[in-house]
N, C-alpha and C positions, 0 to 999 in steps of 0.2 A: 162267292167265296168270302169277299170282304164283309158282306152283310152277316154271314154265319159267324165269322170271327168276332164281329162286334157284339152279336147276340150272346155269344159265350162269355165275353169279357163283362158285358153288362149284367148277365145273369149271376156271375160270380160276385160282382160288386153288391148286387141286391141281396144275395145270400149272406154275405159277410155283414151287411148292414142289419138285416133282420136278426141274425144270430147275436149281434152286439146288443140289440134292443132287448132280446130275451135275457141275455146275460146281465144287462143293466137291471132289468126288473127283478131278477133273482137276487142280485146283490143288494138291492134296496131293502128287501124284506129280511135279508140275513145279517145286515150290519147293524149292530146296536152299541158296540163299544166306542168309547171316545166321543160320545155325542156332545158333551159340553165343550170339548176342545174345538171341534170343527165349527160349532155355532159361533164361537168368538172370532173366527177368521172370516171376515166379511168380504174380502177382496179375492177375486179369482182372475188370473191372466191365462188365456188359452190360445192355442194355435190349432188351426184346422188341418188335420193330417190327410184328409181325403181330397181336398181341393188341389193338392200338389199335382195330381194327375192331369189337371186342366190348366197347368201353368198359372195357377192362382194362389197367391200367398195371402192368407187371411188370418187375422188376429182379433181376439175379442177380450174386452175388459168387462167384468161383471161386479157389481156392488150390491151386496145383500142389504136391504132396507129393513125388512121385518121377516117373520117366519114365512109369510106367504108371498112377499113381494121382493123382487130385485130388479135393478136396472142394468141393461147391457148396451155396449157400443162396439160394433165391429167395423174394422177397416180392412179392405183387401186391395191388392194391386196385381194387375195382370201385366207382365213384362211383354215387350213387343215380340210377337210371334204370330204364325198362322193359327187359325182357329183349330183347336184340338178335335180329332175325330170328325172332321168336317164332312168327308164323303159319306161316312156311315150315318151321320145325322141327316144329311140330305136325303139319302135313300129311305130312311125311316119316315121322314116327313112325307115323302112321296107315297109310301105304302099305306099311310094312314089318311091319305087325301087331304093332308093339312096344307099342302101346296100343290100347284099344278106343275107338270113337266115344263121347265123353263130354263133354256140354255143360258140366258143372261143372268138369272139368279144363281145358277150353278157356277158360272165364271166369277161372279162377285164373291161368293162364299169361299171358293177354293183358292183364290188369289190374294184375298185380303190379309194384310198384316195388322194385327190389333194390339193395342195397349190401352190401359185405363185403370180407373179406380172405382170402388164402391164404398159407400158408408151406410151402416144399418143400425139405427137406434131401436131398441126393443124394451118392452116391459114383460117380465116373467112372473107368472102366477103359479106358484108351486102348490100342488094338490096332494103331495105325499108327505115325507118327513119335514120338508121346509128348510129354511135357512140355507138355500142353495143346494138342496138335495132332494131327489125324488122326481116324480112325474110333474110336468109343467105345461102350461099353455103360454104362448108368447106372441101377442100382436106386435107387428114391426112395420117399419117403413124402410124401403130400400131405394137409394139413389145411385145410379151408375152413369159414368161418362167415359166413352171410349174414343180414342183417336184411330181413324181408319186410313191406312196408307197402302199404296200400290194396288188399289182395287181395280182390276181389269173387268170392264163391263162387257164389251163385245169387240169383235174384229170386223171391220167393214172394208169394202173395196172402193178405192178412189176411182175417179173418171179416167186417170192415166193407167189403170190396171194394177197399181200397187195396193198393198194391204196395210192397214194401220190399226193397232190395238189402242182402244180408248182406256187410258189409265187415269184414275181419279183418286182424290184424297178428300177427307172430310172428318166428320165426327158423328157420334150416335149417343143419345142419352135416354135413360128411362127413369120414371118415377112410379113406384108401386107400393101397395100395402098388402100385407098378408098375415097368416097365422101359423105359428110353429106348434108342432106336437113333439115333445121330447122328454128325455129323462137324463138326469145327471146324478152320478154317484161317486162316492169317495174311493180312492185307491190309497188306502192307508190314511194318515192324518193330514197329508199335505197335497196330494195329487187328486185330480178328478178326471172322469171321463164323461163326456157330454155327447149324446146321440140325439139327432133331431131330423124332422121332416115336415115340410109345409109349403103350400102354394102361395103365390102372390100375383096380384092383378093391378094393372095401372095403364099408363100410356107411354108412348115413345115419340122421339123426334130425331130426325137425322138429315144430314146434308152431304152430298158428294159433288165435287167440282173437278172437271178435267179440261185441259186445253189441247186442241188439235195441233199436230205438227205444222200444218199449213191450213190457212183459212178454207172453209168449205164453200163450194159453189152452191147456188140455189138448188140445183138438181140433187147434189149430194145431201143437202139438208133434208129434202123431201124423201129420198130413199132411206136415209137413216131413221127418219121419223116412222116410216112404214115398218122398219125392222123392230122397233120398240113396240109398235102396235098398242095393245091395251095392257102393257106391262104394269103389274102391281106387285107389292111385297106381301108376305103372309099377314094374317089377322085383319084382312080387309083394310089395309093401310090406305090412307089418302096419299097417293104417289103422283108426283108431277115431274115430268121430264121436259126440260127446256133445251132445245138445240139451236144454238146460234152459229154464226159463221166461224167463230174462233173457240167458243166455249160450250161444253156440255154440262148441265147441272141437273141433279136428281134430288128432289126434296120429298121426304116422307114423314108422316105423322099418323098416329092412330093408337089402337089398343096394344097392350103388352101383357104376356102371360109368362110366368117363370116358376121355378121350383127350387127351394132351398133344401138341401139335405147334406148331411155330413157327420163327421165324428171329430170332436175337439178333445185335445189332451191339455189339461190345465194344471196350474199351481195355485194353491189356496194359501193366503197369508192374512 
């Protein structure tokens, strides 16, 4: 049921996004008035109106350099909260064989409290009207850093018969490069609407550390190590689990894949 609801919400979002792109394309070819005025206004400040659904507050500044070229810089902040749509995302990854069924990974994703920032410099190459209007390609670099709190990895049984949840904290960062395909058009003389979509690829690095309520015995360390088995994170990450008598540590590094898409509403001046 949850999976069907997510599919419906996701399908509606994609439909709105595609309709916006067609509307943008139609507007680009139909707008001819005021050309000289908008060309003189080389600065655009924008807010991403679709990222709000993911607890992500994103803003962009764009500076038009010439008819074909502009420079952009985006900053986004995720306020501390659980990962949005996490259960739906997990089931989608399972259905596409992107990850294996893994109780530890499920516990981590559903319990984690995440906050962080992203910075994204980009160069836009306009292929349409130009001067910050029309179709464009935009190579970009994205750096993200997140704080991870209250990540519950697994529950295990102590030798005395009691159960203990392993709660960890840490950080996770990504570095990636990508290419946007988008279109930007004027809403009158001052406002703009910017629609874009594009993948990015790179690498990630993360670390989680937790402390046990009481020191583990040697037998408890061995049993907990068996429970983790060959645990790895998605994307063939290089994952290392270190189990000591007082501390559990998880280190990960490897590939990273992401998707940027959204709709920005901006003001030109």
